[in-house]
C-alpha positions as CSV (number, residue, x, y, z in Angstrom):
1,X,12.0,-11.7,19.5
2,X,12.0,-8.8,21.9
3,X,13.5,-5.4,20.9
4,X,17.0,-5.3,22.4
5,X,19.5,-2.4,22.8
6,X,23.1,-2.7,21.8
7,X,25.6,-0.1,22.9
8,X,28.0,0.8,20.0
9,X,30.1,3.9,19.7
10,X,28.8,5.8,16.7
11,X,32.3,6.2,15.3
12,X,32.2,2.5,14.3
13,X,29.4,3.5,11.8
14,X,30.3,7.1,10.7
15,X,34.0,8.0,11.1
16,X,35.4,10.4,12.2
17,X,33.6,11.1,15.5
18,X,35.4,12.4,18.5
19,X,33.0,12.9,21.3
20,X,29.5,11.7,22.0
21,X,28.4,8.1,22.3
22,X,25.0,7.0,21.2
23,X,23.1,3.8,21.8
24,X,22.4,1.9,18.6
25,X,19.3,-0.1,18.8
26,X,18.5,-3.1,16.6
27,X,16.1,-2.2,13.8
28,X,12.5,-1.7,14.6
29,X,10.5,-4.7,13.3
30,X,8.4,-3.8,10.3
31,X,5.1,-4.6,12.1
32,X,6.0,-1.9,14.7
33,X,6.8,0.9,12.2
34,X,4.0,3.4,12.6
35,X,4.9,5.9,9.8
36,X,4.6,5.4,6.1
37,X,7.4,7.4,4.4
38,X,10.1,9.6,5.9
39,X,12.0,12.2,3.8
40,X,14.7,14.7,4.8
41,X,15.9,17.4,2.4
42,X,18.2,20.3,3.0
43,X,18.5,21.5,-0.6
44,X,15.1,22.7,-1.8
45,X,15.5,22.0,-5.5
46,X,12.3,22.7,-7.4
47,X,12.0,19.3,-9.1
48,X,12.7,17.4,-5.8
49,X,10.3,19.6,-3.8
50,X,7.5,19.1,-6.4
51,X,8.1,15.4,-6.5
52,X,7.9,15.0,-2.7
53,X,4.7,17.1,-2.6
54,X,3.1,15.1,-5.4
55,X,4.1,11.8,-3.7
56,X,2.6,13.1,-0.4
57,X,-0.7,14.0,-2.2
58,X,-0.8,10.6,-3.9
59,X,-0.1,8.7,-0.6
60,X,-2.8,10.7,1.2
61,X,-5.4,10.2,-1.6
62,X,-4.7,6.4,-1.6
63,X,-4.9,6.2,2.2
64,X,-1.3,4.9,2.5
65,X,-0.3,7.4,5.2
66,X,1.7,10.6,5.6
67,X,4.9,11.5,4.0
68,X,6.9,12.9,6.9
69,X,9.1,15.7,5.5
70,X,11.6,16.5,8.2
71,X,14.1,18.8,6.4
72,X,13.8,22.4,5.1
73,X,11.6,21.4,2.1
74,X,7.9,20.5,2.4
75,X,8.5,20.6,6.2
76,X,5.5,18.9,8.0
77,X,7.2,16.8,10.8
78,X,9.0,18.0,13.9
79,X,10.8,14.7,14.8
80,X,14.2,15.8,13.6
81,X,13.8,19.3,15.1
82,X,13.0,17.7,18.5
83,X,16.0,15.3,18.3
84,X,18.3,18.3,17.3
85,X,17.2,20.1,20.5
86,X,17.6,17.0,22.6
87,X,21.2,16.3,21.5
88,X,22.2,19.9,20.8
89,X,25.0,20.0,23.4
90,X,26.5,16.8,22.3
91,X,26.6,17.3,18.5
92,X,26.6,21.0,17.8
93,X,29.7,20.9,15.6
94,X,29.8,17.2,14.7
95,X,28.4,16.8,11.2
96,X,29.1,13.1,11.1
97,X,27.4,12.4,14.4
98,X,24.3,14.3,13.3
99,X,23.7,11.6,10.7
100,X,22.7,9.4,13.7
101,X,19.8,11.7,14.2
102,X,18.5,11.1,10.7
103,X,18.5,7.3,11.4
104,X,16.8,7.9,14.7
105,X,14.2,10.2,13.1
106,X,13.3,7.8,10.3
107,X,13.5,4.4,12.0
108,X,9.8,4.1,12.7
109,X,8.8,4.6,9.1
110,X,8.2,1.8,6.7
111,X,10.2,3.6,3.9
112,X,12.8,6.4,3.7
113,X,13.3,8.5,0.7
114,X,16.8,9.8,0.0
115,X,17.8,12.3,-2.7
116,X,21.5,13.0,-3.5
117,X,22.4,16.7,-3.8
118,X,23.4,17.8,-7.3
119,X,26.2,20.1,-6.0
């Protein structure tokens, strides 16, 4: 089945959104995912940071692939930074809309790691 685009206002997914419209694409088929693990962290808690670093070393040693860290912690991937620049005018003050960038940044990875903040 070919990869199709579906146009959906982002506010149907992440309310409340008041301005920009994004194109929501159908999920990337697993066979076309080129990255191994994507991880985004904004709070650099010592245990979390050490865990991700250890996981990255393990994945590299076993030949699984790269753990793409796109947040402030263990930063080694520019995908999220590039998307932030691309959509800067549209989402500068829209925290809820910015979540769409996380989905876009991680969609071509086989796995995404999410940590809840303790605060």
